[in-house]
N, CA, C, O and the ligand as a Tripos MOL2 file, in Angstrom:
@<TRIPOS>MOLECULE
protein
  241   239    61     0     0
PROTEIN
NO_CHARGES

@<TRIPOS>ATOM
      1 N         -14.7360  -79.0020   43.0240 N.3       1 MET1
      2 CA        -14.3320  -77.6310   43.3310 C.3       1 MET1
      3 C         -12.8810  -77.5760   43.7760 C.2       1 MET1
      4 O         -12.5650  -76.9650   44.7960 O.2       1 MET1
      5 N         -12.0110  -78.2010   43.0300 N.am      2 LYS2
      6 CA        -10.6160  -78.1770   43.4570 C.3       2 LYS2
      7 C          -9.8400  -77.0410   42.8060 C.2       2 LYS2
      8 O          -8.6550  -76.8460   43.0780 O.2       2 LYS2
      9 N         -10.5090  -76.3090   41.9590 N.am      3 GLN3
     10 CA         -9.8340  -75.1750   41.3410 C.3       3 GLN3
     11 C         -10.1650  -73.9020   42.0960 C.2       3 GLN3
     12 O         -11.0710  -73.1580   41.7210 O.2       3 GLN3
     13 N          -9.4290  -73.6660   43.1480 N.am      4 THR4
     14 CA         -9.6180  -72.4570   43.9230 C.3       4 THR4
     15 C          -8.3160  -71.6780   43.9590 C.2       4 THR4
     16 O          -7.5430  -71.7790   44.9120 O.2       4 THR4
     17 N          -8.0850  -70.9100   42.9220 N.am      5 PRO5
     18 CA         -6.8370  -70.1310   42.8570 C.3       5 PRO5
     19 C          -6.7010  -69.1860   44.0270 C.2       5 PRO5
     20 O          -7.5820  -68.3650   44.2820 O.2       5 PRO5
     21 N          -5.6140  -69.3000   44.7250 N.am      6 SER6
     22 CA         -5.3930  -68.4510   45.8870 C.3       6 SER6
     23 C          -4.2060  -67.5290   45.6390 C.2       6 SER6
     24 O          -3.0580  -67.8730   45.9200 O.2       6 SER6
     25 N          -4.5010  -66.3880   45.1240 N.am      7 THR7
     26 CA         -3.5280  -65.3050   44.9300 C.3       7 THR7
     27 C          -2.2930  -65.6860   44.1200 C.2       7 THR7
     28 O          -2.3510  -66.5410   43.2360 O.2       7 THR7
     29 N          -1.1930  -65.0440   44.4330 N.am      8 GLU8
     30 CA         -0.0170  -65.1060   43.5780 C.3       8 GLU8
     31 C           0.6300  -66.4810   43.5320 C.2       8 GLU8
     32 O           1.1420  -66.8810   42.4860 O.2       8 GLU8
     33 N           0.6210  -67.1940   44.6090 N.am      9 GLN9
     34 CA          1.3540  -68.4490   44.6790 C.3       9 GLN9
     35 C           0.8980  -69.4270   43.6020 C.2       9 GLN9
     36 O           1.7240  -69.9810   42.8770 O.2       9 GLN9
     37 N          -0.4040  -69.6390   43.4930 N.am     10 SER10
     38 CA         -0.8920  -70.6040   42.5150 C.3      10 SER10
     39 C          -0.6710  -70.1120   41.0920 C.2      10 SER10
     40 O          -0.5430  -70.9180   40.1700 O.2      10 SER10
     41 N          -0.6260  -68.8150   40.9070 N.am     11 ALA11
     42 CA         -0.3760  -68.2690   39.5810 C.3      11 ALA11
     43 C           1.0050  -68.6610   39.0920 C.2      11 ALA11
     44 O           1.1940  -68.9430   37.9090 O.2      11 ALA11
     45 N           1.9550  -68.6770   39.9880 N.am     12 VAL12
     46 CA          3.3110  -69.0720   39.6310 C.3      12 VAL12
     47 C           3.3800  -70.5720   39.4160 C.2      12 VAL12
     48 O           3.9380  -71.0390   38.4230 O.2      12 VAL12
     49 N           2.8180  -71.3210   40.3390 N.am     13 LEU13
     50 CA          2.8990  -72.7740   40.2740 C.3      13 LEU13
     51 C           2.1490  -73.3080   39.0720 C.2      13 LEU13
     52 O           2.5180  -74.3540   38.5360 O.2      13 LEU13
     53 N           1.1280  -72.6350   38.6420 N.am     14 ARG14
     54 CA          0.3070  -73.1030   37.5410 C.3      14 ARG14
     55 C           1.0190  -73.0280   36.1900 C.2      14 ARG14
     56 O           0.5590  -73.6030   35.2030 O.2      14 ARG14
     57 N           2.1440  -72.3150   36.1590 N.am     15 LYS15
     58 CA          2.8040  -72.0830   34.8720 C.3      15 LYS15
     59 C           3.3160  -73.3640   34.2470 C.2      15 LYS15
     60 O           3.2880  -73.5180   33.0260 O.2      15 LYS15
     61 N           3.7850  -74.2870   35.0790 N.am     16 THR16
     62 CA          4.3880  -75.4900   34.5310 C.3      16 THR16
     63 C           3.5900  -76.7250   34.9490 C.2      16 THR16
     64 O           3.5940  -77.1260   36.1130 O.2      16 THR16
     65 N           2.9160  -77.3090   33.9780 N.am     17 VAL17
     66 CA          2.2100  -78.5650   34.2210 C.3      17 VAL17
     67 C           2.8720  -79.6500   33.3870 C.2      17 VAL17
     68 O           3.0740  -79.4860   32.1830 O.2      17 VAL17
     69 N           3.2070  -80.7580   34.0330 N.am     18 LEU18
     70 CA          3.8490  -81.8590   33.3370 C.3      18 LEU18
     71 C           2.8040  -82.8980   32.9530 C.2      18 LEU18
     72 O           1.8900  -83.1910   33.7240 O.2      18 LEU18
     73 N           2.9480  -83.4460   31.7580 N.am     19 PHE19
     74 CA          2.0440  -84.4850   31.2820 C.3      19 PHE19
     75 C           2.8160  -85.7800   31.0950 C.2      19 PHE19
     76 O           3.8710  -85.7870   30.4590 O.2      19 PHE19
     77 N           2.3120  -86.8590   31.6340 N.am     20 CYS20
     78 CA          2.9520  -88.1450   31.4670 C.3      20 CYS20
     79 C           2.6220  -88.7170   30.0950 C.2      20 CYS20
     80 O           1.4760  -88.6690   29.6480 O.2      20 CYS20
     81 N           3.6500  -89.2620   29.4300 N.am     21 GLN21
     82 CA          3.4460  -89.8600   28.1100 C.3      21 GLN21
     83 C           2.9380  -91.2990   28.2350 C.2      21 GLN21
     84 O           2.3740  -91.8500   27.2900 O.2      21 GLN21
     85 N           3.1410  -91.8900   29.3920 N.am     22 GLY22
     86 CA          2.8040  -93.2960   29.5730 C.3      22 GLY22
     87 C           1.3750  -93.5280   30.0250 C.2      22 GLY22
     88 O           0.8070  -94.5930   29.7820 O.2      22 GLY22
     89 N           0.7940  -92.5390   30.6810 N.am     23 CYS23
     90 CA         -0.5950  -92.6440   31.1160 C.3      23 CYS23
     91 C          -1.1980  -91.2460   31.0300 C.2      23 CYS23
     92 O          -0.6050  -90.3440   30.4370 O.2      23 CYS23
     93 N          -2.3440  -91.0730   31.6050 N.am     24 GLU24
     94 CA         -3.0040  -89.7780   31.4640 C.3      24 GLU24
     95 C          -2.7460  -88.8550   32.6370 C.2      24 GLU24
     96 O          -3.4100  -87.8300   32.7850 O.2      24 GLU24
     97 N          -1.7890  -89.2120   33.4670 N.am     25 TYR25
     98 CA         -1.5280  -88.4020   34.6470 C.3      25 TYR25
     99 C          -0.8720  -87.0890   34.2750 C.2      25 TYR25
    100 O           0.0420  -87.0520   33.4510 O.2      25 TYR25
    101 N          -1.3280  -86.0380   34.8690 N.am     26 HIS26
    102 CA         -0.6750  -84.7440   34.7100 C.3      26 HIS26
    103 C          -0.8120  -83.9550   36.0100 C.2      26 HIS26
    104 O          -1.8080  -84.0610   36.7240 O.2      26 HIS26
    105 N           0.2050  -83.1740   36.2880 N.am     27 ALA27
    106 CA          0.2270  -82.3990   37.5270 C.3      27 ALA27
    107 C           1.2850  -81.3200   37.3980 C.2      27 ALA27
    108 O           2.2190  -81.4540   36.6070 O.2      27 ALA27
    109 N           1.1490  -80.2660   38.1590 N.am     28 PRO28
    110 CA          2.2200  -79.2580   38.1580 C.3      28 PRO28
    111 C           3.5100  -79.8420   38.6910 C.2      28 PRO28
    112 O           3.5130  -80.9030   39.3160 O.2      28 PRO28
    113 N           4.5980  -79.1500   38.4440 N.am     29 THR29
    114 CA          5.8980  -79.6590   38.8910 C.3      29 THR29
    115 C           5.9300  -79.8520   40.4000 C.2      29 THR29
    116 O           6.7440  -80.6110   40.9260 O.2      29 THR29
    117 N           5.0440  -79.1620   41.0770 N.am     30 THR30
    118 CA          4.9850  -79.2740   42.5390 C.3      30 THR30
    119 C           4.0700  -80.4080   42.9710 C.2      30 THR30
    120 O           3.8370  -80.6010   44.1640 O.2      30 THR30
    121 N           3.5490  -81.1580   42.0070 N.am     31 GLY31
    122 CA          2.6330  -82.2460   42.3170 C.3      31 GLY31
    123 C           3.3440  -83.4670   42.8560 C.2      31 GLY31
    124 O           4.4660  -83.3800   43.3550 O.2      31 GLY31
    125 N           2.6800  -84.6080   42.7530 N.am     32 SER32
    126 CA          3.2180  -85.8030   43.4120 C.3      32 SER32
    127 C           4.1040  -86.6230   42.4950 C.2      32 SER32
    128 O           4.0570  -87.8530   42.5240 O.2      32 SER32
    129 N           4.9040  -85.9640   41.6880 N.am     33 TRP33
    130 CA          5.8700  -86.6670   40.8460 C.3      33 TRP33
    131 C           6.9530  -87.2870   41.7100 C.2      33 TRP33
    132 O           7.2650  -86.7870   42.7910 O.2      33 TRP33
    133 N           7.5190  -88.3730   41.2270 N.am     34 VAL34
    134 CA          8.6700  -88.9740   41.9040 C.3      34 VAL34
    135 C           9.9120  -88.3000   41.3480 C.2      34 VAL34
    136 O          10.2000  -88.4160   40.1570 O.2      34 VAL34
    137 N          10.6410  -87.6070   42.1870 N.am     35 ILE35
    138 CA         11.7910  -86.8400   41.7230 C.3      35 ILE35
    139 C          13.0820  -87.5000   42.1850 C.2      35 ILE35
    140 O          13.3130  -87.6940   43.3790 O.2      35 ILE35
    141 N          13.9180  -87.8380   41.2060 N.am     36 HIS36
    142 CA         15.2300  -88.3840   41.5190 C.3      36 HIS36
    143 C          16.2590  -87.2780   41.3470 C.2      36 HIS36
    144 O          16.4580  -86.7690   40.2440 O.2      36 HIS36
    145 N          16.9000  -86.9170   42.4270 N.am     37 GLU37
    146 CA         17.8710  -85.8380   42.3530 C.3      37 GLU37
    147 C          19.2500  -86.3930   42.0060 C.2      37 GLU37
    148 O          19.8620  -87.1240   42.7850 O.2      37 GLU37
    149 N          19.7140  -86.0290   40.8260 N.am     38 LYS38
    150 CA         21.0370  -86.4390   40.3760 C.3      38 LYS38
    151 C          22.0310  -85.3170   40.6660 C.2      38 LYS38
    152 O          21.6760  -84.2780   41.2230 O.2      38 LYS38
    153 N          23.2690  -85.5500   40.2780 N.am     39 ALA39
    154 CA         24.2980  -84.5520   40.5480 C.3      39 ALA39
    155 C          24.0220  -83.2430   39.8290 C.2      39 ALA39
    156 O          24.2110  -82.1640   40.3910 O.2      39 ALA39
    157 N          23.5760  -83.3410   38.5860 N.am     40 SER40
    158 CA         23.4110  -82.1220   37.7980 C.3      40 SER40
    159 C          21.9940  -81.9140   37.2800 C.2      40 SER40
    160 O          21.7260  -80.9410   36.5750 O.2      40 SER40
    161 N          21.0920  -82.8190   37.6230 N.am     41 CYS41
    162 CA         19.7290  -82.6680   37.1240 C.3      41 CYS41
    163 C          18.7320  -83.3650   38.0480 C.2      41 CYS41
    164 O          19.1060  -84.0990   38.9630 O.2      41 CYS41
    165 N          17.4600  -83.1100   37.7780 N.am     42 GLU42
    166 CA         16.4010  -83.7800   38.5140 C.3      42 GLU42
    167 C          15.5320  -84.5400   37.5190 C.2      42 GLU42
    168 O          15.0650  -83.9700   36.5330 O.2      42 GLU42
    169 N          15.3180  -85.8120   37.7790 N.am     43 VAL43
    170 CA         14.5080  -86.6300   36.8950 C.3      43 VAL43
    171 C          13.1110  -86.7740   37.4980 C.2      43 VAL43
    172 O          12.9460  -87.2740   38.6110 O.2      43 VAL43
    173 N          12.1210  -86.3300   36.7470 N.am     44 TYR44
    174 CA         10.7360  -86.4210   37.2010 C.3      44 TYR44
    175 C          10.1080  -87.6850   36.6350 C.2      44 TYR44
    176 O          10.1130  -87.9120   35.4250 O.2      44 TYR44
    177 N           9.5730  -88.4930   37.5190 N.am     45 GLU45
    178 CA          9.0270  -89.7730   37.1240 C.3      45 GLU45
    179 C           7.5530  -89.8380   37.5180 C.2      45 GLU45
    180 O           7.1550  -89.3300   38.5670 O.2      45 GLU45
    181 N           6.7530  -90.4690   36.6650 N.am     46 CYS46
    182 CA          5.3220  -90.5860   36.9410 C.3      46 CYS46
    183 C           5.0990  -91.5110   38.1440 C.2      46 CYS46
    184 O           5.6640  -92.6040   38.1910 O.2      46 CYS46
    185 N           4.2940  -91.0920   39.0990 N.am     47 PRO47
    186 CA          4.0370  -91.9230   40.2800 C.3      47 PRO47
    187 C           3.1450  -93.1240   39.9740 C.2      47 PRO47
    188 O           3.0160  -94.0360   40.7910 O.2      47 PRO47
    189 N           2.5360  -93.1160   38.8000 N.am     48 HIS48
    190 CA          1.6000  -94.1990   38.4580 C.3      48 HIS48
    191 C           2.2480  -95.2630   37.5750 C.2      48 HIS48
    192 O           2.1150  -96.4560   37.8480 O.2      48 HIS48
    193 N           2.9540  -94.8410   36.5090 N.am     49 CYS49
    194 CA          3.4850  -95.8170   35.5590 C.3      49 CYS49
    195 C           5.0110  -95.7890   35.4710 C.2      49 CYS49
    196 O           5.6070  -96.5380   34.6970 O.2      49 CYS49
    197 N           5.6440  -94.9200   36.2720 N.am     50 ARG50
    198 CA          7.1120  -94.8560   36.3450 C.3      50 ARG50
    199 C           7.7640  -94.3880   35.0640 C.2      50 ARG50
    200 O           8.9660  -94.5800   34.8770 O.2      50 ARG50
    201 N           7.0020  -93.7840   34.1870 N.am     51 GLU51
    202 CA          7.5640  -93.2010   32.9830 C.3      51 GLU51
    203 C           8.3560  -91.9510   33.3660 C.2      51 GLU51
    204 O           7.9300  -91.1770   34.2220 O.2      51 GLU51
    205 N           9.5150  -91.7620   32.7230 N.am     52 THR52
    206 CA         10.2560  -90.5230   32.9350 C.3      52 THR52
    207 C           9.5540  -89.4000   32.1910 C.2      52 THR52
    208 O           9.3830  -89.4610   30.9730 O.2      52 THR52
    209 N           9.1560  -88.3950   32.9150 N.am     53 VAL53
    210 CA          8.3510  -87.3270   32.3200 C.3      53 VAL53
    211 C           9.2270  -86.1920   31.8130 C.2      53 VAL53
    212 O           9.0320  -85.6960   30.7040 O.2      53 VAL53
    213 N          10.1830  -85.7870   32.6230 N.am     54 THR54
    214 CA         11.0780  -84.7240   32.2050 C.3      54 THR54
    215 C          12.3440  -84.7510   33.0330 C.2      54 THR54
    216 O          12.3810  -85.3210   34.1240 O.2      54 THR54
    217 N          13.3720  -84.1330   32.5040 N.am     55 VAL55
    218 CA         14.6350  -83.9920   33.2300 C.3      55 VAL55
    219 C          14.9590  -82.5070   33.2740 C.2      55 VAL55
    220 O          15.0420  -81.8380   32.2440 O.2      55 VAL55
    221 N          15.1350  -82.0200   34.4640 N.am     56 ARG56
    222 CA         15.4140  -80.5970   34.6150 C.3      56 ARG56
    223 C          16.8200  -80.4100   35.1490 C.2      56 ARG56
    224 O          17.2620  -81.1230   36.0500 O.2      56 ARG56
    225 N          17.5140  -79.4380   34.5770 N.am     57 ASP57
    226 CA         18.8550  -79.1130   35.0770 C.3      57 ASP57
    227 C          18.7560  -78.4930   36.4560 C.2      57 ASP57
    228 O          17.8530  -77.7050   36.7380 O.2      57 ASP57
    229 N          19.6760  -78.8530   37.2890 N.am     58 ARG58
    230 CA         19.7590  -78.2160   38.6090 C.3      58 ARG58
    231 C          20.5860  -76.9580   38.4960 C.2      58 ARG58
    232 O          21.6690  -76.9660   37.9110 O.2      58 ARG58
    233 N          20.0790  -75.8820   39.0530 N.am     59 MET59
    234 CA         20.7620  -74.6010   38.9300 C.3      59 MET59
    235 C          21.7820  -74.3870   40.0310 C.2      59 MET59
    236 O          22.6840  -73.5610   39.8930 O.2      59 MET59
    237 N          21.6500  -75.1100   41.1030 N.am     60 ASP60
    238 CA         22.5590  -74.8430   42.2260 C.3      60 ASP60
    239 C          23.6630  -75.8800   42.3250 C.2      60 ASP60
    240 O          24.5090  -75.7970   43.2160 O.2      60 ASP60
    241 ZN          2.2430  -92.1620   33.9300 Zn       61 ZN61
@<TRIPOS>BOND
     1     1     2 1
     2     2     3 1
     3     3     4 2
     4     3     5 am
     5     5     6 1
     6     6     7 1
     7     7     8 2
     8     7     9 am
     9     9    10 1
    10    10    11 1
    11    11    12 2
    12    11    13 am
    13    13    14 1
    14    14    15 1
    15    15    16 2
    16    15    17 am
    17    17    18 1
    18    18    19 1
    19    19    20 2
    20    19    21 am
    21    21    22 1
    22    22    23 1
    23    23    24 2
    24    23    25 am
    25    25    26 1
    26    26    27 1
    27    27    28 2
    28    27    29 am
    29    29    30 1
    30    30    31 1
    31    31    32 2
    32    31    33 am
    33    33    34 1
    34    34    35 1
    35    35    36 2
    36    35    37 am
    37    37    38 1
    38    38    39 1
    39    39    40 2
    40    39    41 am
    41    41    42 1
    42    42    43 1
    43    43    44 2
    44    43    45 am
    45    45    46 1
    46    46    47 1
    47    47    48 2
    48    47    49 am
    49    49    50 1
    50    50    51 1
    51    51    52 2
    52    51    53 am
    53    53    54 1
    54    54    55 1
    55    55    56 2
    56    55    57 am
    57    57    58 1
    58    58    59 1
    59    59    60 2
    60    59    61 am
    61    61    62 1
    62    62    63 1
    63    63    64 2
    64    63    65 am
    65    65    66 1
    66    66    67 1
    67    67    68 2
    68    67    69 am
    69    69    70 1
    70    70    71 1
    71    71    72 2
    72    71    73 am
    73    73    74 1
    74    74    75 1
    75    75    76 2
    76    75    77 am
    77    77    78 1
    78    78    79 1
    79    79    80 2
    80    79    81 am
    81    81    82 1
    82    82    83 1
    83    83    84 2
    84    83    85 am
    85    85    86 1
    86    86    87 1
    87    87    88 2
    88    87    89 am
    89    89    90 1
    90    90    91 1
    91    91    92 2
    92    91    93 am
    93    93    94 1
    94    94    95 1
    95    95    96 2
    96    95    97 am
    97    97    98 1
    98    98    99 1
    99    99   100 2
   100    99   101 am
   101   101   102 1
   102   102   103 1
   103   103   104 2
   104   103   105 am
   105   105   106 1
   106   106   107 1
   107   107   108 2
   108   107   109 am
   109   109   110 1
   110   110   111 1
   111   111   112 2
   112   111   113 am
   113   113   114 1
   114   114   115 1
   115   115   116 2
   116   115   117 am
   117   117   118 1
   118   118   119 1
   119   119   120 2
   120   119   121 am
   121   121   122 1
   122   122   123 1
   123   123   124 2
   124   123   125 am
   125   125   126 1
   126   126   127 1
   127   127   128 2
   128   127   129 am
   129   129   130 1
   130   130   131 1
   131   131   132 2
   132   131   133 am
   133   133   134 1
   134   134   135 1
   135   135   136 2
   136   135   137 am
   137   137   138 1
   138   138   139 1
   139   139   140 2
   140   139   141 am
   141   141   142 1
   142   142   143 1
   143   143   144 2
   144   143   145 am
   145   145   146 1
   146   146   147 1
   147   147   148 2
   148   147   149 am
   149   149   150 1
   150   150   151 1
   151   151   152 2
   152   151   153 am
   153   153   154 1
   154   154   155 1
   155   155   156 2
   156   155   157 am
   157   157   158 1
   158   158   159 1
   159   159   160 2
   160   159   161 am
   161   161   162 1
   162   162   163 1
   163   163   164 2
   164   163   165 am
   165   165   166 1
   166   166   167 1
   167   167   168 2
   168   167   169 am
   169   169   170 1
   170   170   171 1
   171   171   172 2
   172   171   173 am
   173   173   174 1
   174   174   175 1
   175   175   176 2
   176   175   177 am
   177   177   178 1
   178   178   179 1
   179   179   180 2
   180   179   181 am
   181   181   182 1
   182   182   183 1
   183   183   184 2
   184   183   185 am
   185   185   186 1
   186   186   187 1
   187   187   188 2
   188   187   189 am
   189   189   190 1
   190   190   191 1
   191   191   192 2
   192   191   193 am
   193   193   194 1
   194   194   195 1
   195   195   196 2
   196   195   197 am
   197   197   198 1
   198   198   199 1
   199   199   200 2
   200   199   201 am
   201   201   202 1
   202   202   203 1
   203   203   204 2
   204   203   205 am
   205   205   206 1
   206   206   207 1
   207   207   208 2
   208   207   209 am
   209   209   210 1
   210   210   211 1
   211   211   212 2
   212   211   213 am
   213   213   214 1
   214   214   215 1
   215   215   216 2
   216   215   217 am
   217   217   218 1
   218   218   219 1
   219   219   220 2
   220   219   221 am
   221   221   222 1
   222   222   223 1
   223   223   224 2
   224   223   225 am
   225   225   226 1
   226   226   227 1
   227   227   228 2
   228   227   229 am
   229   229   230 1
   230   230   231 1
   231   231   232 2
   232   231   233 am
   233   233   234 1
   234   234   235 1
   235   235   236 2
   236   235   237 am
   237   237   238 1
   238   238   239 1
   239   239   240 2
@<TRIPOS>SUBSTRUCTURE
     1 MET1         2 RESIDUE 1 A MET
     2 LYS2         6 RESIDUE 1 A LYS
     3 GLN3        10 RESIDUE 1 A GLN
     4 THR4        14 RESIDUE 1 A THR
     5 PRO5        18 RESIDUE 1 A PRO
     6 SER6        22 RESIDUE 1 A SER
     7 THR7        26 RESIDUE 1 A THR
     8 GLU8        30 RESIDUE 1 A GLU
     9 GLN9        34 RESIDUE 1 A GLN
    10 SER10       38 RESIDUE 1 A SER
    11 ALA11       42 RESIDUE 1 A ALA
    12 VAL12       46 RESIDUE 1 A VAL
    13 LEU13       50 RESIDUE 1 A LEU
    14 ARG14       54 RESIDUE 1 A ARG
    15 LYS15       58 RESIDUE 1 A LYS
    16 THR16       62 RESIDUE 1 A THR
    17 VAL17       66 RESIDUE 1 A VAL
    18 LEU18       70 RESIDUE 1 A LEU
    19 PHE19       74 RESIDUE 1 A PHE
    20 CYS20       78 RESIDUE 1 A CYS
    21 GLN21       82 RESIDUE 1 A GLN
    22 GLY22       86 RESIDUE 1 A GLY
    23 CYS23       90 RESIDUE 1 A CYS
    24 GLU24       94 RESIDUE 1 A GLU
    25 TYR25       98 RESIDUE 1 A TYR
    26 HIS26      102 RESIDUE 1 A HIS
    27 ALA27      106 RESIDUE 1 A ALA
    28 PRO28      110 RESIDUE 1 A PRO
    29 THR29      114 RESIDUE 1 A THR
    30 THR30      118 RESIDUE 1 A THR
    31 GLY31      122 RESIDUE 1 A GLY
    32 SER32      126 RESIDUE 1 A SER
    33 TRP33      130 RESIDUE 1 A TRP
    34 VAL34      134 RESIDUE 1 A VAL
    35 ILE35      138 RESIDUE 1 A ILE
    36 HIS36      142 RESIDUE 1 A HIS
    37 GLU37      146 RESIDUE 1 A GLU
    38 LYS38      150 RESIDUE 1 A LYS
    39 ALA39      154 RESIDUE 1 A ALA
    40 SER40      158 RESIDUE 1 A SER
    41 CYS41      162 RESIDUE 1 A CYS
    42 GLU42      166 RESIDUE 1 A GLU
    43 VAL43      170 RESIDUE 1 A VAL
    44 TYR44      174 RESIDUE 1 A TYR
    45 GLU45      178 RESIDUE 1 A GLU
    46 CYS46      182 RESIDUE 1 A CYS
    47 PRO47      186 RESIDUE 1 A PRO
    48 HIS48      190 RESIDUE 1 A HIS
    49 CYS49      194 RESIDUE 1 A CYS
    50 ARG50      198 RESIDUE 1 A ARG
    51 GLU51      202 RESIDUE 1 A GLU
    52 THR52      206 RESIDUE 1 A THR
    53 VAL53      210 RESIDUE 1 A VAL
    54 THR54      214 RESIDUE 1 A THR
    55 VAL55      218 RESIDUE 1 A VAL
    56 ARG56      222 RESIDUE 1 A ARG
    57 ASP57      226 RESIDUE 1 A ASP
    58 ARG58      230 RESIDUE 1 A ARG
    59 MET59      234 RESIDUE 1 A MET
    60 ASP60      238 RESIDUE 1 A ASP
    61 ZN61       241 GROUP 0 **** ****
């Protein structure tokens, strides 16, 4: 019973789910990914197999 949507917040967070290519791990961007903050981007890394999952541009 871990799917208990609680109003607007989860609706927003649910929009982006990342899938690891190296294993079967998947989680929303707010999940337990290892995030390396670079000067101009953020590198999301799988906490299980260390595969780079995605690179997001930093807006600020
Ligand atoms: Zn993985």
